[in-house]
N, CA, C and O atoms as a GROMACS GRO file, in nm:
protein
  272
    1MET      N    1   0.084  -0.119   0.000
    1MET     CA    2   0.000   0.000   0.000
    1MET      C    3   0.088   0.124   0.000
    1MET      O    4   0.194   0.129   0.063
    2TYR      N    5   0.040   0.223  -0.072
    2TYR     CA    6   0.116   0.346  -0.085
    2TYR      C    7   0.137   0.420   0.046
    2TYR      O    8   0.244   0.475   0.070
    3ILE      N    9   0.036   0.420   0.130
    3ILE     CA   10   0.043   0.503   0.250
    3ILE      C   11   0.166   0.472   0.334
    3ILE      O   12   0.232   0.563   0.384
    4TYR      N   13   0.197   0.346   0.350
    4TYR     CA   14   0.307   0.309   0.438
    4TYR      C   15   0.442   0.350   0.379
    4TYR      O   16   0.527   0.405   0.450
    5SER      N   17   0.461   0.325   0.252
    5SER     CA   18   0.587   0.366   0.190
    5SER      C   19   0.595   0.518   0.177
    5SER      O   20   0.703   0.576   0.189
    6ARG      N   21   0.482   0.582   0.153
    6ARG     CA   22   0.485   0.728   0.139
    6ARG      C   23   0.519   0.796   0.271
    6ARG      O   24   0.599   0.890   0.272
    7ILE      N   25   0.459   0.752   0.381
    7ILE     CA   26   0.491   0.822   0.506
    7ILE      C   27   0.635   0.798   0.545
    7ILE      O   28   0.699   0.885   0.604
    8ARG      N   29   0.688   0.680   0.513
    8ARG     CA   30   0.830   0.654   0.539
    8ARG      C   31   0.918   0.740   0.449
    8ARG      O   32   1.012   0.804   0.496
    9ASP      N   33   0.886   0.740   0.320
    9ASP     CA   34   0.965   0.819   0.225
    9ASP      C   35   0.965   0.967   0.261
    9ASP      O   36   1.069   1.033   0.254
   10MET      N   37   0.850   1.019   0.299
   10MET     CA   38   0.842   1.161   0.336
   10MET      C   39   0.927   1.189   0.460
   10MET      O   40   0.994   1.292   0.467
   11ARG      N   41   0.925   1.098   0.555
   11ARG     CA   42   1.006   1.116   0.676
   11ARG      C   43   1.154   1.116   0.641
   11ARG      O   44   1.228   1.204   0.685
   12VAL      N   45   1.196   1.019   0.562
   12VAL     CA   46   1.337   1.008   0.524
   12VAL      C   47   1.379   1.128   0.439
   12VAL      O   48   1.487   1.184   0.461
   13ASP      N   49   1.295   1.168   0.343
   13ASP     CA   50   1.326   1.282   0.258
   13ASP      C   51   1.345   1.411   0.338
   13ASP      O   52   1.418   1.501   0.296
   14ASN      N   53   1.279   1.418   0.453
   14ASN     CA   54   1.288   1.537   0.538
   14ASN      C   55   1.388   1.519   0.652
   14ASN      O   56   1.394   1.600   0.744
   15SER      N   57   1.467   1.412   0.644
   15SER     CA   58   1.573   1.384   0.742
   15SER      C   59   1.521   1.384   0.886
   15SER      O   60   1.582   1.442   0.976
   16LEU      N   61   1.406   1.318   0.905
   16LEU     CA   62   1.346   1.309   1.037
   16LEU      C   63   1.349   1.165   1.086
   16LEU      O   64   1.336   1.071   1.007
   17SER      N   65   1.367   1.148   1.214
   17SER     CA   66   1.367   1.014   1.273
   17SER      C   67   1.224   0.972   1.308
   17SER      O   68   1.133   1.056   1.317
   18GLN      N   69   1.206   0.844   1.326
   18GLN     CA   70   1.075   0.796   1.373
   18GLN      C   71   1.043   0.856   1.508
   18GLN      O   72   0.928   0.890   1.536
   19ALA      N   73   1.144   0.869   1.593
   19ALA     CA   74   1.123   0.926   1.726
   19ALA      C   75   1.074   1.070   1.718
   19ALA      O   76   0.987   1.110   1.795
   20LYS      N   77   1.128   1.149   1.624
   20LYS     CA   78   1.086   1.288   1.610
   20LYS      C   79   0.942   1.296   1.561
   20LYS      O   80   0.863   1.376   1.612
   21ILE      N   81   0.907   1.214   1.462
   21ILE     CA   82   0.769   1.214   1.412
   21ILE      C   83   0.674   1.168   1.522
   21ILE      O   84   0.565   1.224   1.538
   22ALA      N   85   0.713   1.068   1.597
   22ALA     CA   86   0.630   1.021   1.708
   22ALA      C   87   0.607   1.134   1.809
   22ALA      O   88   0.496   1.150   1.860
   23GLU      N   89   0.711   1.210   1.837
   23GLU     CA   90   0.698   1.323   1.930
   23GLU      C   91   0.599   1.426   1.875
   23GLU      O   92   0.515   1.476   1.950
   24ILE      N   93   0.609   1.456   1.747
   24ILE     CA   94   0.517   1.552   1.684
   24ILE      C   95   0.373   1.502   1.693
   24ILE      O   96   0.281   1.580   1.715
   25LEU      N   97   0.355   1.371   1.675
   25LEU     CA   98   0.220   1.312   1.676
   25LEU      C   99   0.170   1.281   1.817
   25LEU      O  100   0.053   1.249   1.836
   26GLY      N  101   0.259   1.292   1.916
   26GLY     CA  102   0.218   1.265   2.054
   26GLY      C  103   0.201   1.116   2.081
   26GLY      O  104   0.111   1.076   2.154
   27THR      N  105   0.288   1.036   2.023
   27THR     CA  106   0.283   0.891   2.042
   27THR      C  107   0.425   0.840   2.065
   27THR      O  108   0.519   0.919   2.079
   28THR      N  109   0.440   0.710   2.068
   28THR     CA  110   0.572   0.652   2.088
   28THR      C  111   0.636   0.618   1.954
   28THR      O  112   0.568   0.606   1.852
   29GLN      N  113   0.767   0.602   1.956
   29GLN     CA  114   0.838   0.561   1.835
   29GLN      C  115   0.792   0.422   1.794
   29GLN      O  116   0.780   0.393   1.675
   30GLN      N  117   0.767   0.336   1.891
   30GLN     CA  118   0.723   0.200   1.861
   30GLN      C  119   0.589   0.200   1.788
   30GLN      O  120   0.569   0.125   1.693
   31GLN      N  121   0.496   0.285   1.834
   31GLN     CA  122   0.365   0.293   1.768
   31GLN      C  123   0.379   0.349   1.628
   31GLN      O  124   0.320   0.297   1.533
   32TYR      N  125   0.457   0.454   1.614
   32TYR     CA  126   0.476   0.512   1.481
   32TYR      C  127   0.538   0.409   1.386
   32TYR      O  128   0.500   0.401   1.270
   33SER      N  129   0.633   0.330   1.435
   33SER     CA  130   0.696   0.227   1.354
   33SER      C  131   0.592   0.126   1.303
   33SER      O  132   0.601   0.082   1.188
   34LYS      N  133   0.497   0.090   1.386
   34LYS     CA  134   0.390  -0.002   1.344
   34LYS      C  135   0.309   0.058   1.230
   34LYS      O  136   0.271  -0.012   1.136
   35TRP      N  137   0.281   0.188   1.238
   35TRP     CA  138   0.206   0.254   1.130
   35TRP      C  139   0.287   0.256   1.003
   35TRP      O  140   0.235   0.229   0.895
   36GLU      N  141   0.414   0.288   1.015
   36GLU     CA  142   0.501   0.298   0.899
   36GLU      C  143   0.520   0.164   0.831
   36GLU      O  144   0.536   0.158   0.708
   37ARG      N  145   0.520   0.056   0.906
   37ARG     CA  146   0.534  -0.079   0.849
   37ARG      C  147   0.400  -0.137   0.803
   37ARG      O  148   0.397  -0.243   0.739
   38GLY      N  149   0.292  -0.070   0.834
   38GLY     CA  150   0.160  -0.118   0.793
   38GLY      C  151   0.102  -0.222   0.885
   38GLY      O  152   0.007  -0.291   0.847
   39GLU      N  153   0.156  -0.235   1.004
   39GLU     CA  154   0.104  -0.332   1.100
   39GLU      C  155  -0.027  -0.285   1.162
   39GLU      O  156  -0.110  -0.366   1.203
   40GLN      N  157  -0.044  -0.154   1.169
   40GLN     CA  158  -0.168  -0.094   1.219
   40GLN      C  159  -0.201   0.026   1.132
   40GLN      O  160  -0.112   0.089   1.074
   41GLU      N  161  -0.330   0.057   1.123
   41GLU     CA  162  -0.370   0.173   1.045
   41GLU      C  163  -0.343   0.301   1.123
   41GLU      O  164  -0.365   0.308   1.244
   42ILE      N  165  -0.295   0.400   1.051
   42ILE     CA  166  -0.267   0.528   1.113
   42ILE      C  167  -0.398   0.609   1.120
   42ILE      O  168  -0.469   0.618   1.020
   43PRO      N  169  -0.429   0.667   1.234
   43PRO     CA  170  -0.553   0.745   1.245
   43PRO      C  171  -0.553   0.867   1.152
   43PRO      O  172  -0.448   0.926   1.124
   44VAL      N  173  -0.670   0.902   1.106
   44VAL     CA  174  -0.686   1.013   1.012
   44VAL      C  175  -0.630   1.143   1.070
   44VAL      O  176  -0.568   1.220   0.996
   45HIS      N  177  -0.650   1.169   1.198
   45HIS     CA  178  -0.601   1.295   1.252
   45HIS      C  179  -0.449   1.303   1.247
   45HIS      O  180  -0.393   1.412   1.240
   46HIS      N  181  -0.380   1.188   1.249
   46HIS     CA  182  -0.235   1.188   1.235
   46HIS      C  183  -0.196   1.209   1.088
   46HIS      O  184  -0.095   1.272   1.059
   47LEU      N  185  -0.275   1.156   0.996
   47LEU     CA  186  -0.249   1.181   0.854
   47LEU      C  187  -0.260   1.330   0.823
   47LEU      O  188  -0.181   1.384   0.746
   48ILE      N  189  -0.358   1.394   0.884
   48ILE     CA  190  -0.374   1.539   0.865
   48ILE      C  191  -0.250   1.612   0.915
   48ILE      O  192  -0.199   1.702   0.848
   49THR      N  193  -0.203   1.575   1.032
   49THR     CA  194  -0.083   1.637   1.089
   49THR      C  195   0.037   1.615   0.998
   49THR      O  196   0.114   1.708   0.974
   50LEU      N  197   0.055   1.493   0.948
   50LEU     CA  198   0.168   1.464   0.860
   50LEU      C  199   0.158   1.540   0.728
   50LEU      O  200   0.259   1.591   0.678
   51ALA      N  201   0.038   1.549   0.672
   51ALA     CA  202   0.020   1.624   0.548
   51ALA      C  203   0.058   1.770   0.568
   51ALA      O  204   0.123   1.830   0.482
   52ARG      N  205   0.018   1.827   0.679
   52ARG     CA  206   0.055   1.966   0.707
   52ARG      C  207   0.205   1.980   0.729
   52ARG      O  208   0.266   2.074   0.679
   53LEU      N  209   0.265   1.887   0.802
   53LEU     CA  210   0.408   1.890   0.829
   53LEU      C  211   0.488   1.885   0.699
   53LEU      O  212   0.582   1.962   0.681
   54TYR      N  213   0.451   1.794   0.610
   54TYR     CA  214   0.526   1.774   0.486
   54TYR      C  215   0.478   1.864   0.373
   54TYR      O  216   0.536   1.865   0.265
   55LYS      N  217   0.370   1.939   0.398
   55LYS     CA  218   0.313   2.030   0.297
   55LYS      C  219   0.272   1.955   0.170
   55LYS      O  220   0.305   1.994   0.058
   56VAL      N  221   0.199   1.845   0.193
   56VAL     CA  222   0.144   1.765   0.083
   56VAL      C  223  -0.003   1.739   0.115
   56VAL      O  224  -0.050   1.764   0.226
   57SER      N  225  -0.075   1.688   0.016
   57SER     CA  226  -0.216   1.655   0.039
   57SER      C  227  -0.228   1.516   0.101
   57SER      O  228  -0.139   1.432   0.087
   58ILE      N  229  -0.338   1.495   0.169
   58ILE     CA  230  -0.365   1.362   0.222
   58ILE      C  231  -0.382   1.263   0.107
   58ILE      O  232  -0.343   1.147   0.118
   59ASP      N  233  -0.439   1.310  -0.003
   59ASP     CA  234  -0.453   1.224  -0.121
   59ASP      C  235  -0.317   1.170  -0.164
   59ASP      O  236  -0.307   1.054  -0.204
   60TYR      N  237  -0.215   1.252  -0.157
   60TYR     CA  238  -0.081   1.207  -0.193
   60TYR      C  239  -0.030   1.103  -0.093
   60TYR      O  240   0.024   0.999  -0.132
   61LEU      N  241  -0.048   1.131   0.035
   61LEU     CA  242   0.000   1.039   0.138
   61LEU      C  243  -0.062   0.900   0.125
   61LEU      O  244   0.005   0.799   0.147
   62VAL      N  245  -0.190   0.895   0.089
   62VAL     CA  246  -0.258   0.766   0.084
   62VAL      C  247  -0.257   0.702  -0.055
   62VAL      O  248  -0.314   0.595  -0.075
   63GLY      N  249  -0.192   0.768  -0.151
   63GLY     CA  250  -0.174   0.709  -0.283
   63GLY      C  251  -0.285   0.734  -0.381
   63GLY      O  252  -0.288   0.671  -0.487
   64ILE      N  253  -0.377   0.823  -0.350
   64ILE     CA  254  -0.485   0.856  -0.445
   64ILE      C  255  -0.432   0.943  -0.557
   64ILE      O  256  -0.476   0.932  -0.672
   65SER      N  257  -0.337   1.029  -0.523
   65SER     CA  258  -0.281   1.122  -0.620
   65SER      C  259  -0.129   1.110  -0.624
   65SER      O  260  -0.065   1.076  -0.524
   66LYS      N  261  -0.074   1.137  -0.740
   66LYS     CA  262   0.071   1.142  -0.754
   66LYS      C  263   0.122   1.285  -0.735
   66LYS      O  264   0.243   1.308  -0.730
   67ASN      N  265   0.030   1.379  -0.726
   67ASN     CA  266   0.066   1.520  -0.707
   67ASN      C  267   0.070   1.553  -0.559
   67ASN      O  268  -0.026   1.530  -0.485
   68LYS      N  269   0.184   1.606  -0.517
   68LYS     CA  270   0.199   1.641  -0.377
   68LYS      C  271   0.103   1.750  -0.338
   68LYS      O  272   0.101   1.793  -0.222
   0.00000   0.00000   0.00000
């Protein structure tokens, strides 16, 4: 699924650690890692936060659009 690779790629492209993203989202690094690997679904409110952080659309994050 696009969402998992996209949120990882966006994090790496922005030189951010899982721990830093987890801090921004108010969760643990372990929980964020589960979302990034696709073991659990990431809540929509966190997708909104990530889209704002990376300045992309949610459609891009979830693979609906190829346009950021």
